[in-house]
VEXDREN-2710 file (C-alpha; in Angstrom, 1 decimal):
% VEXDREN-2710
k/r/px/py/pz
1/MET/98.2/86.8/-31.2
2/PRO/96.5/86.9/-34.6
3/PRO/93.2/85.1/-35.0
4/THR/94.7/82.5/-37.3
5/ALA/97.2/81.4/-34.5
6/ASN/94.4/81.0/-32.0
7/PRO/93.4/77.4/-31.8
8/HIS/90.0/78.4/-30.3
9/HIS/89.2/81.1/-32.8
10/GLU/86.6/79.2/-34.9
11/ARG/84.9/77.9/-31.7
12/ARG/85.3/81.1/-29.7
13/TRP/81.5/81.9/-29.2
14/LEU/80.7/78.4/-28.1
15/ILE/83.7/78.6/-25.7
16/LEU/82.2/81.9/-24.4
17/VAL/79.0/80.0/-23.5
18/LEU/81.1/77.4/-21.6
19/ILE/83.0/80.1/-19.8
20/GLY/79.9/82.1/-19.0
21/ILE/78.2/79.0/-17.5
22/ALA/81.2/78.1/-15.4
23/GLN/81.5/81.7/-14.1
24/LEU/77.8/81.8/-13.3
25/MET/78.1/78.7/-11.2
26/VAL/80.9/80.2/-9.2
27/VAL/79.1/83.5/-8.6
28/LEU/75.8/81.8/-7.9
29/ASP/77.3/79.7/-5.2
30/VAL/78.2/82.8/-3.2
31/THR/74.5/83.7/-2.6
32/ILE/72.5/80.6/-3.3
33/VAL/73.9/78.9/-0.2
34/ASN/73.0/82.0/1.9
35/ILE/69.3/81.4/1.1
36/ALA/69.6/77.8/2.0
37/LEU/71.3/78.3/5.4
38/PRO/68.2/78.6/7.6
39/SER/66.7/75.4/6.2
40/ALA/70.1/73.6/6.4
41/GLN/70.5/74.7/10.0
42/LYS/67.0/73.4/11.0
43/ASP/67.7/70.1/9.2
44/LEU/71.2/69.4/10.5
45/GLY/70.7/71.0/13.9
46/PHE/73.8/73.3/14.2
47/SER/73.9/76.5/16.2
48/ASN/73.8/80.1/15.1
49/ASP/77.4/80.5/16.1
50/SER/78.4/77.6/13.8
51/ARG/76.3/78.8/10.9
52/GLN/78.9/81.3/9.6
53/TRP/81.4/78.5/9.0
54/ILE/79.3/77.3/6.0
55/ILE/80.2/80.6/4.3
56/THR/83.7/81.0/5.9
57/ALA/85.0/77.5/4.9
58/TYR/84.4/78.3/1.2
59/ALA/85.8/81.8/1.5
60/LEU/89.0/80.6/3.2
61/ALA/89.8/77.9/0.7
62/PHE/88.8/80.0/-2.4
63/GLY/90.5/83.2/-1.4
64/SER/93.8/81.7/-0.2
65/LEU/94.3/79.4/-3.2
66/LEU/93.3/81.6/-6.2
67/LEU/96.8/82.7/-7.1
68/LEU/98.0/79.1/-7.0
69/GLY/95.1/78.0/-9.1
70/GLY/95.8/80.7/-11.7
71/ARG/99.5/79.8/-11.9
72/LEU/98.7/76.1/-12.3
73/GLY/96.6/76.9/-15.3
74/ASP/99.4/79.0/-16.8
75/LEU/101.9/76.1/-16.3
76/PHE/99.9/73.0/-17.2
77/GLY/97.2/74.5/-19.5
78/ARG/93.8/76.0/-18.8
79/LYS/91.8/73.2/-20.5
80/TRP/92.7/70.7/-17.8
81/SER/92.5/73.2/-14.9
82/PHE/89.1/74.3/-16.2
83/ILE/87.8/70.7/-16.5
84/GLY/89.4/69.6/-13.2
85/GLY/87.8/72.6/-11.4
86/LEU/84.4/71.7/-12.9
87/LEU/84.6/68.0/-11.9
88/GLY/85.9/68.7/-8.5
89/PHE/83.4/71.4/-7.8
90/SER/80.5/69.1/-8.8
91/LEU/81.8/66.3/-6.6
92/ALA/82.1/68.6/-3.6
93/SER/78.6/69.9/-4.3
94/ALA/77.2/66.3/-4.4
95/ILE/78.9/65.5/-1.0
96/GLY/77.5/68.8/0.5
97/GLY/74.0/68.1/-0.8
98/ALA/74.0/64.7/0.8
99/ALA/75.6/65.9/4.0
100/ASP/74.1/64.3/7.2
101/SER/76.1/66.4/9.6
102/PHE/77.5/69.9/10.0
103/GLY/81.1/68.7/9.7
104/VAL/80.5/67.1/6.4
105/LEU/78.8/70.2/5.0
106/VAL/81.6/72.4/6.1
107/ALA/84.2/70.1/4.6
108/ALA/82.3/70.0/1.3
109/ARG/82.1/73.8/1.2
110/ALA/85.9/74.0/1.8
111/ALA/86.4/71.5/-1.1
112/GLN/84.1/73.7/-3.3
113/GLY/86.4/76.6/-2.5
114/ILE/89.5/74.6/-3.5
115/PHE/88.2/73.6/-6.8
116/GLY/86.6/77.0/-7.4
117/ALA/90.1/78.5/-7.0
118/LEU/91.2/76.3/-9.8
119/LEU/88.2/76.9/-12.0
120/ALA/87.6/80.7/-11.7
121/PRO/91.0/82.0/-12.9
122/SER/91.0/79.3/-15.7
123/ALA/87.7/80.5/-17.0
124/LEU/88.8/84.2/-17.1
125/GLY/92.2/83.2/-18.5
126/LEU/90.6/81.2/-21.3
127/LEU/88.4/84.2/-22.1
128/SER/91.3/86.5/-22.3
129/THR/93.4/84.2/-24.6
130/THR/90.4/83.2/-26.8
131/PHE/89.2/86.7/-27.6
132/THR/92.1/88.8/-28.8
133/ASP/90.4/91.0/-31.4
134/PRO/89.5/94.3/-29.6
135/SER/85.9/94.5/-30.9
136/GLU/85.1/90.9/-30.1
137/ARG/86.9/91.2/-26.8
138/GLY/84.6/94.0/-25.8
139/LYS/81.5/91.8/-26.4
140/ALA/82.9/88.8/-24.7
141/PHE/84.0/90.7/-21.6
142/GLY/80.7/92.5/-21.6
143/VAL/78.9/89.2/-21.2
144/PHE/81.4/88.0/-18.6
145/GLY/81.2/91.2/-16.6
146/ALA/77.4/91.1/-16.6
147/ILE/77.6/87.6/-15.2
148/ALA/80.1/88.6/-12.6
149/GLY/78.0/91.6/-11.5
150/GLY/74.5/90.1/-11.7
151/GLY/75.0/86.4/-11.0
152/ALA/74.8/86.9/-7.3
153/ALA/71.3/88.3/-7.6
154/VAL/70.3/85.3/-9.8
155/GLY/71.7/83.1/-7.0
156/LEU/69.3/84.7/-4.5
157/LEU/66.3/83.9/-6.9
158/LEU/67.4/80.4/-7.7
159/GLY/68.2/79.7/-4.1
160/GLY/64.7/80.9/-3.1
161/ILE/63.0/78.7/-5.7
162/LEU/65.0/75.5/-4.9
163/THR/64.6/76.0/-1.2
164/ASP/60.8/76.6/-1.3
165/VAL/60.0/74.0/-4.0
166/LEU/62.5/71.2/-3.2
167/SER/64.9/71.6/-0.3
168/TRP/68.1/73.3/0.7
169/ARG/70.1/70.3/-0.6
170/TRP/69.2/71.2/-4.2
171/CYS/71.0/74.5/-3.8
172/LEU/74.2/72.3/-3.9
173/TYR/72.9/69.5/-6.2
174/VAL/72.1/72.1/-8.9
175/ASN/75.9/72.5/-9.5
176/LEU/76.0/69.0/-10.9
177/ALA/73.5/69.9/-13.6
178/ILE/75.7/72.8/-14.5
179/ALA/79.2/71.5/-14.1
180/LEU/79.1/68.0/-15.6
181/PRO/77.7/68.9/-19.1
182/THR/80.0/71.9/-19.2
183/ALA/83.0/69.7/-18.5
184/VAL/82.0/67.3/-21.3
185/ALA/81.6/70.1/-23.7
186/ALA/84.9/71.6/-22.7
187/LEU/86.7/68.3/-23.3
188/ARG/85.6/68.5/-27.0
189/LEU/85.9/72.3/-27.6
190/LEU/89.1/73.3/-25.8
191/VAL/92.7/72.9/-26.8
192/ASN/95.2/72.6/-24.0
193/GLN/98.1/75.2/-24.2
194/ALA/100.7/74.3/-21.7
195/GLN/104.0/76.1/-21.5
196/ALA/106.6/74.2/-23.5
197/ASN/109.5/75.1/-21.2
198/ARG/107.6/74.9/-18.0
199/PRO/109.4/76.9/-15.2
200/PRO/109.4/75.6/-11.7
201/LEU/106.6/76.6/-9.3
202/ASP/107.5/79.4/-6.9
203/LEU/107.0/77.3/-3.7
204/PRO/108.1/80.0/-1.2
205/GLY/105.9/82.6/-2.9
206/THR/103.0/80.2/-3.1
207/ALA/103.3/79.3/0.6
208/ALA/103.6/83.0/1.7
209/ALA/100.7/84.1/-0.6
210/SER/98.3/81.3/0.3
211/ALA/99.0/81.5/4.1
212/GLY/98.8/85.3/4.0
213/LEU/95.5/85.4/2.1
214/PHE/94.2/82.6/4.5
215/ALA/95.1/84.7/7.5
216/LEU/93.6/87.8/6.0
217/VAL/90.2/86.3/5.2
218/PHE/90.2/84.4/8.5
219/GLY/90.9/87.6/10.4
220/PHE/88.1/89.5/8.9
221/SER/85.7/86.5/9.3
222/ASN/86.7/86.2/12.9
223/SER/86.1/89.9/13.6
224/GLU/82.5/89.4/12.4
225/MET/81.9/86.3/14.6
226/HIS/83.7/87.8/17.6
227/SER/85.1/91.3/17.5
228/TRP/87.8/93.5/16.1
229/GLY/89.5/93.5/19.5
230/ASP/89.5/89.7/19.8
231/PRO/93.1/88.4/20.1
232/VAL/92.6/85.9/17.3
233/THR/91.4/88.7/15.0
234/ILE/94.4/90.9/15.8
235/ILE/96.9/88.1/15.5
236/SER/95.4/86.9/12.2
237/LEU/95.5/90.3/10.6
238/ALA/99.0/91.0/11.8
239/VAL/100.2/87.6/10.5
240/ALA/98.5/88.4/7.2
241/VAL/100.4/91.7/6.8
242/VAL/103.7/90.1/7.6
243/LEU/103.2/87.2/5.2
244/LEU/101.9/89.3/2.3
245/ALA/104.8/91.7/2.7
246/THR/107.1/88.7/2.7
247/PHE/105.3/87.5/-0.5
248/VAL/106.0/90.8/-2.2
249/ALA/109.7/90.7/-1.2
250/ILE/110.0/87.1/-2.5
251/GLU/108.3/88.0/-5.8
252/SER/110.7/90.8/-6.4
253/ARG/113.7/88.5/-6.2
254/VAL/112.9/85.0/-7.5
255/ALA/113.5/84.1/-11.2
256/HIS/110.0/82.6/-11.7
257/PRO/107.6/84.3/-9.4
258/LEU/104.0/83.1/-8.6
259/LEU/102.7/86.6/-9.3
260/PRO/105.2/88.7/-11.5
261/LEU/105.0/92.2/-10.0
262/ARG/104.8/93.6/-13.5
263/VAL/101.2/92.3/-13.7
264/VAL/100.0/94.5/-10.8
265/ALA/102.5/97.4/-11.3
266/ASP/100.8/98.5/-14.5
267/ARG/98.6/101.4/-13.5
268/THR/95.6/100.4/-15.7
269/ARG/95.6/96.9/-14.4
270/GLY/96.3/98.0/-10.8
271/GLY/93.4/100.5/-10.9
272/SER/91.1/97.8/-12.3
273/TYR/92.0/95.5/-9.4
274/LEU/91.4/98.3/-6.9
275/ALA/88.0/99.0/-8.5
276/ILE/87.0/95.4/-8.2
277/GLY/88.1/95.1/-4.6
278/ILE/86.6/98.3/-3.4
279/SER/83.3/97.6/-5.2
280/GLY/83.3/94.2/-3.5
281/ILE/83.5/95.9/-0.1
282/ALA/80.5/98.2/-0.8
283/LEU/78.4/95.8/-2.8
284/PHE/78.1/93.4/0.1
285/ALA/75.7/95.9/1.7
286/VAL/73.2/95.5/-1.1
287/PHE/72.9/91.8/-1.0
288/LEU/73.1/91.3/2.8
289/PHE/71.2/94.3/4.3
290/LEU/68.6/94.6/1.5
291/THR/67.9/90.9/1.8
292/TYR/67.4/91.4/5.6
293/PHE/65.3/94.5/5.0
294/LEU/63.0/92.8/2.5
295/GLN/62.6/89.5/4.4
296/GLN/62.7/90.5/8.1
297/THR/61.3/94.0/7.9
298/LYS/58.9/93.8/4.9
299/GLY/58.0/90.1/5.3
300/PHE/59.1/88.9/1.9
301/SER/59.6/85.1/1.4
302/PRO/63.0/83.8/0.1
303/LEU/61.5/83.5/-3.4
304/GLU/60.0/87.0/-3.3
305/GLY/63.3/88.3/-2.0
306/GLY/65.1/86.7/-4.9
307/LEU/62.7/88.1/-7.4
308/ALA/63.1/91.6/-5.9
309/PHE/66.8/91.6/-7.0
310/LEU/66.1/90.8/-10.6
311/PRO/65.9/94.5/-11.7
312/LEU/69.5/94.7/-10.6
313/THR/70.6/92.0/-13.0
314/ALA/68.3/93.4/-15.7
315/ALA/70.1/96.7/-15.4
316/ILE/73.6/95.2/-15.3
317/ILE/73.3/93.1/-18.4
318/PRO/72.5/95.7/-21.1
319/THR/74.7/98.3/-19.4
320/ALA/77.8/95.9/-19.4
321/ALA/77.2/95.0/-23.0
322/LEU/76.9/98.7/-24.1
323/VAL/79.8/99.8/-22.1
324/ASN/82.3/97.2/-23.3
325/THR/81.2/97.2/-27.0
326/ARG/80.6/100.9/-27.6
327/LEU/82.4/102.9/-24.9
328/LEU/85.4/101.1/-23.6
329/GLY/87.4/101.3/-26.8
330/LYS/86.6/105.0/-27.2
331/VAL/87.1/106.4/-23.7
332/GLY/89.1/103.7/-21.9
333/PRO/88.3/102.2/-18.5
334/ARG/89.1/105.2/-16.2
335/PRO/86.1/107.4/-16.8
336/LEU/83.8/104.4/-16.9
337/LEU/85.0/103.1/-13.5
338/ILE/84.8/106.6/-11.9
339/PHE/81.2/107.0/-13.3
340/GLY/80.2/103.5/-12.1
341/MET/81.5/104.0/-8.6
342/SER/79.9/107.4/-8.4
343/LEU/76.6/105.8/-9.3
344/GLY/77.2/103.1/-6.7
345/ALA/77.6/105.9/-4.1
346/VAL/74.4/107.5/-5.2
347/ALA/72.5/104.2/-5.0
348/MET/73.8/103.5/-1.5
349/ALA/72.9/107.0/-0.3
350/TRP/69.4/106.4/-1.7
351/PHE/69.1/103.1/0.3
352/ALA/70.3/105.0/3.4
353/GLN/66.9/106.8/3.3
354/LEU/65.0/103.6/4.0
355/GLU/62.5/103.5/6.8
356/PRO/60.4/100.6/8.2
357/SER/57.4/101.9/6.2
358/SER/59.3/102.2/2.9
359/SER/57.9/100.4/-0.1
360/TYR/59.7/98.2/-2.5
361/ALA/58.5/100.0/-5.7
362/GLY/59.1/103.5/-4.3
363/HIS/62.3/103.1/-2.3
364/VAL/64.1/99.9/-3.2
365/LEU/63.6/99.5/-6.9
366/PRO/65.0/102.8/-8.0
367/GLY/68.2/102.2/-6.1
368/LEU/68.6/98.7/-7.6
369/ILE/68.3/100.1/-11.1
370/VAL/70.9/102.8/-10.4
371/MET/73.2/100.3/-8.8
372/GLY/72.8/97.9/-11.7
373/ILE/73.9/100.7/-14.2
374/GLY/76.8/101.5/-11.9
375/MET/77.9/97.8/-11.7
376/GLY/77.7/97.5/-15.5
377/ASN/80.2/100.4/-15.7
378/ILE/82.5/98.8/-13.2
379/PHE/82.8/95.0/-13.5
380/ALA/82.8/94.6/-17.3
381/PRO/85.5/97.2/-18.1
382/ALA/87.5/96.5/-15.0
383/ILE/87.7/92.7/-15.7
384/ALA/88.6/93.4/-19.4
385/SER/91.3/95.9/-18.4
386/ALA/92.7/93.8/-15.6
387/THR/93.7/91.1/-18.1
388/TYR/94.5/93.4/-21.1
389/GLY/98.0/93.3/-22.4
390/VAL/99.2/90.5/-20.1
391/ASP/101.8/88.1/-21.4
392/HIS/100.1/84.8/-22.4
393/ARG/102.3/83.1/-19.7
394/ASP/100.8/85.3/-17.0
395/THR/97.1/85.3/-18.0
396/GLY/96.0/82.8/-15.4
397/VAL/97.6/84.5/-12.4
398/ALA/96.4/87.9/-13.7
399/SER/92.9/86.5/-13.9
400/ALA/93.3/85.0/-10.4
401/MET/94.0/88.5/-9.1
402/VAL/90.5/89.6/-10.3
403/ASN/88.9/86.8/-8.2
404/THR/91.3/87.5/-5.3
405/MET/90.3/91.1/-5.2
406/GLN/86.6/90.2/-5.3
407/GLN/87.0/87.7/-2.5
408/VAL/89.1/89.9/-0.3
409/GLY/86.8/92.8/-0.9
410/GLY/83.8/90.7/0.0
411/SER/85.5/89.5/3.2
412/VAL/86.4/93.0/4.2
413/GLY/82.9/94.2/3.5
414/THR/81.3/91.3/5.4
415/ALA/83.4/92.1/8.5
416/LEU/83.4/95.9/8.3
417/LEU/79.7/96.5/7.5
418/SER/78.4/93.8/9.8
419/SER/80.3/95.2/12.7
420/ILE/79.1/98.7/11.9
421/PHE/75.5/97.5/11.6
422/ALA/75.7/95.7/14.9
423/SER/77.1/98.8/16.7
424/ALA/74.5/101.0/15.2
425/VAL/71.6/98.7/16.3
426/THR/73.0/98.5/19.8
427/SER/73.4/102.3/20.0
428/PHE/69.9/102.9/18.7
429/ALA/68.2/100.5/21.2
430/GLU/70.3/101.5/24.2
431/GLY/68.2/102.7/27.1
432/LYS/64.9/102.1/25.4
433/ALA/62.2/99.6/26.4
434/PRO/62.5/96.5/24.2
435/THR/59.4/96.1/21.9
436/PRO/58.9/94.5/18.4
437/GLN/58.6/98.0/16.9
438/LEU/61.9/99.1/18.5
439/ALA/63.6/96.0/17.2
440/SER/62.4/96.8/13.6
441/GLU/63.4/100.5/13.9
442/ALA/66.8/99.6/15.3
443/ALA/67.5/97.1/12.5
444/VAL/66.5/99.6/9.8
445/HIS/68.7/102.2/11.5
446/GLY/71.6/99.7/11.4
447/TYR/71.0/99.1/7.7
448/THR/70.9/102.8/6.8
449/VAL/74.2/103.4/8.7
450/ALA/75.8/100.6/6.8
451/PHE/74.5/102.0/3.5
452/TRP/76.0/105.4/4.3
453/VAL/79.4/103.8/5.0
454/ALA/79.1/101.8/1.7
455/ALA/78.3/105.1/-0.1
456/GLY/81.5/106.5/1.4
457/VAL/83.5/103.5/0.3
458/PHE/82.2/103.9/-3.3
459/ALA/82.9/107.6/-3.3
460/ALA/86.4/107.2/-1.9
461/GLY/87.0/104.4/-4.5
462/ALA/86.1/106.7/-7.3
463/VAL/88.8/109.1/-6.2
464/VAL/91.4/106.5/-5.6
465/VAL/90.8/104.7/-8.9
466/GLY/90.7/107.9/-10.8
467/SER/94.1/108.9/-9.2
468/VAL/95.8/105.6/-9.9
469/MET/94.7/104.8/-13.4
470/ARG/96.0/106.3/-16.6
471/SER/93.6/107.6/-19.3
472/ILE/94.0/105.0/-22.1
473/ARG/91.8/103.9/-25.0
474/VAL/92.2/101.1/-27.6
475/THR/92.3/102.8/-31.0
476/SER/95.0/101.2/-33.1
477/PRO/94.1/98.4/-35.6
478/ALA/96.3/96.1/-33.6
479/GLY/94.4/96.9/-30.5
480/GLU/97.4/98.6/-28.7
481/PRO/96.6/100.9/-25.8
482/VAL/97.1/104.6/-26.7
483/VAL/97.4/107.2/-24.1
484/ALA/94.4/109.7/-24.3
485/HIS/95.4/113.2/-23.4
END
């Protein structure tokens, strides 16, 4: 679409600010609540076994409804899905912040997930349709990718500050200060672009996809809380496979599919989705196990732990900007993704050398910087490529696939690496007299084993993505992809 036909062209940089703020809120919410959990548990009096549901309720609603949220934006216009997502997310956050019981807090987190599933694909869809010029698109997606990759670390810092200075409730209330002004600005800046001849919603496909993704995320979450051999875990994952296979069969036959298979069949987009999902699996190890190491082994406070992750964000932001503005158009996404995932493997292998006596400056900081450079080479180009060349009618659902892969990858990583960590700790401590020193050594051993597995995931991901993706680069004046031999 030429710039003159784009109703957002003159306001595109202001719209980028809105989109960036909305994306930051969604990403922040993944980690900011983690920091607040211990304080919320003490205040509301729920058990350790119940604590995981504060995270799982959000993940279940968000992960299972993303494709539907993306398609609703395609059909009815992304302005209203974007604003509706912001307002609903802020209302759910207000209820969660004021929660006087565990049940209310869990329900509020589920509502956040529902409205987040409407908001996140709308934000990325707006970005993709607003920035159509290849050079400007690189800058815009560089900013968006930096937020997607580094926002979680900012969430750890902000959560630590709010919890220490105010209370855990402000980790939810802060969303009102972000969402409400953004919604008001969006009302003035955005133009709604609904489909004139709106096709009917693919209800069978929607039901199969939503139920399948729900069963998948629930199965992985249940494996963490119980075990891989638990009947509920096995049944959930089996049901997920059947439902998602049914979804693919439906989409190949219906006239107006929820997710047109052409969106994911493209090798460049398919490889980008894989890179995002695989990185989500491995990246979980950084935020969870490094947080545990810094706070439980090294004695960092929540605020100090959040500050410790700032170098990761500081490395991601300039790297993402450089990669998308200077390199993506010249070399294409494939070598950048391979390089980024290889750096991720190196950083994880470095973290796997941690010992109880390891210092932050000498052993944690270098790995965070390498990881940040790697993430800048993954998220920014992968997100840009995942929505590149998609028909305007499919932009929302293509954007939703980005968030779906992130969510599924995070769920897989949570379950897989947590169970590996627990097994490693048990194996290390077996047959030894329990002492505080042994507990510390066993925990660090569990972290390092999980880091080695994450390194393997990154390395395997580099091979898989390199095999799936074509070598393309954007070189023509119209911005068409040209195969690079």
